[in-house]
C-alpha positions as CSV (number, residue, x, y, z in Angstrom):
1,M,177.5,128.5,145.9
2,T,177.8,131.9,147.4
3,P,178.8,132.8,151.4
4,E,175.4,134.2,151.7
5,F,174.1,131.2,150.3
6,I,175.7,129.0,152.9
7,I,174.9,131.5,155.7
8,G,171.1,131.6,154.8
9,F,170.8,128.0,154.4
10,A,172.7,127.3,157.9
11,R,170.2,129.9,159.3
12,Q,167.3,128.6,158.4
13,S,168.3,124.8,159.3
14,I,169.1,126.3,162.7
15,E,165.6,128.3,162.9
16,L,163.9,125.0,162.1
17,T,165.7,123.3,164.5
18,L,164.9,125.5,167.3
19,M,161.4,125.7,166.4
20,I,160.8,122.3,166.6
21,S,162.5,121.6,169.7
22,L,160.6,124.8,171.4
23,P,157.6,122.7,172.5
24,M,159.4,120.0,174.4
25,L,161.6,122.8,175.9
26,G,158.8,124.8,176.6
27,V,157.0,122.3,178.3
28,G,160.1,121.0,180.8
29,L,160.8,124.6,181.5
30,V,157.0,124.8,182.9
31,V,157.0,121.7,184.6
32,G,160.3,121.9,185.9
33,L,159.4,125.6,187.4
34,V,156.0,123.7,188.8
35,V,157.7,121.3,190.6
36,S,160.8,123.4,191.8
37,I,158.1,125.5,193.5
38,F,156.4,122.8,194.7
39,Q,159.5,121.4,196.2
40,A,160.4,124.9,198.1
41,A,157.3,125.0,199.6
42,T,157.1,121.3,201.1
43,Q,161.0,121.3,201.4
44,I,161.0,117.8,199.9
45,Q,164.2,117.5,198.1
46,E,163.7,114.4,196.1
47,M,165.6,114.0,193.0
48,T,163.0,111.5,191.5
49,L,160.3,114.1,192.1
50,S,161.9,116.7,189.7
51,F,163.0,114.3,187.4
52,I,160.1,111.9,186.3
53,P,157.3,114.3,185.9
54,K,160.1,116.3,183.5
55,I,160.0,113.0,181.7
56,I,156.6,112.2,181.3
57,S,155.5,115.8,180.4
58,I,158.0,115.8,177.9
59,F,157.3,112.7,176.2
60,L,153.7,113.7,176.0
61,A,154.6,117.0,174.8
62,L,156.5,115.1,171.7
63,L,153.4,112.8,171.3
64,L,151.1,115.9,170.8
65,A,153.5,118.1,168.7
66,F,154.7,115.1,166.3
67,P,152.4,115.8,163.5
68,W,153.4,119.0,163.4
69,I,157.0,118.6,164.0
70,M,157.1,115.7,161.1
71,D,155.1,118.4,158.7
72,K,158.1,120.8,159.4
73,I,160.5,118.7,158.5
74,I,159.0,117.2,155.5
75,T,158.3,120.7,154.2
76,Y,162.1,121.4,154.6
77,T,163.4,118.4,153.1
78,R,161.0,118.5,150.3
79,D,162.1,122.1,149.3
80,I,165.9,121.2,149.7
81,F,165.2,118.3,147.1
82,L,163.0,120.6,144.9
83,N,165.9,123.4,144.9
84,I,168.7,121.1,144.5
85,P,169.2,122.5,140.8
86,T,169.0,125.8,141.7
87,Y,171.9,124.9,144.7
88,I,174.3,123.5,142.1
89,R,174.2,126.6,140.0
């Protein structure tokens, strides 16, 4: 195993982690922004008003993106297991 291989392997795993977390983070960002604008416009400063919609929307985004996330994770894991003999060399 060369240092370039280790760096490439780490880069690939970090990219996959960022890619599969993007749907939930994006939805959380949009919902948080909408709720913040609503709170600023109405001057309602209730903590649960910003917390509960984000939790629900992130959970729904996870449910919708779950098949895609599992496909990405299974493909990545399959590639790792199939390439173990080449990694050992």
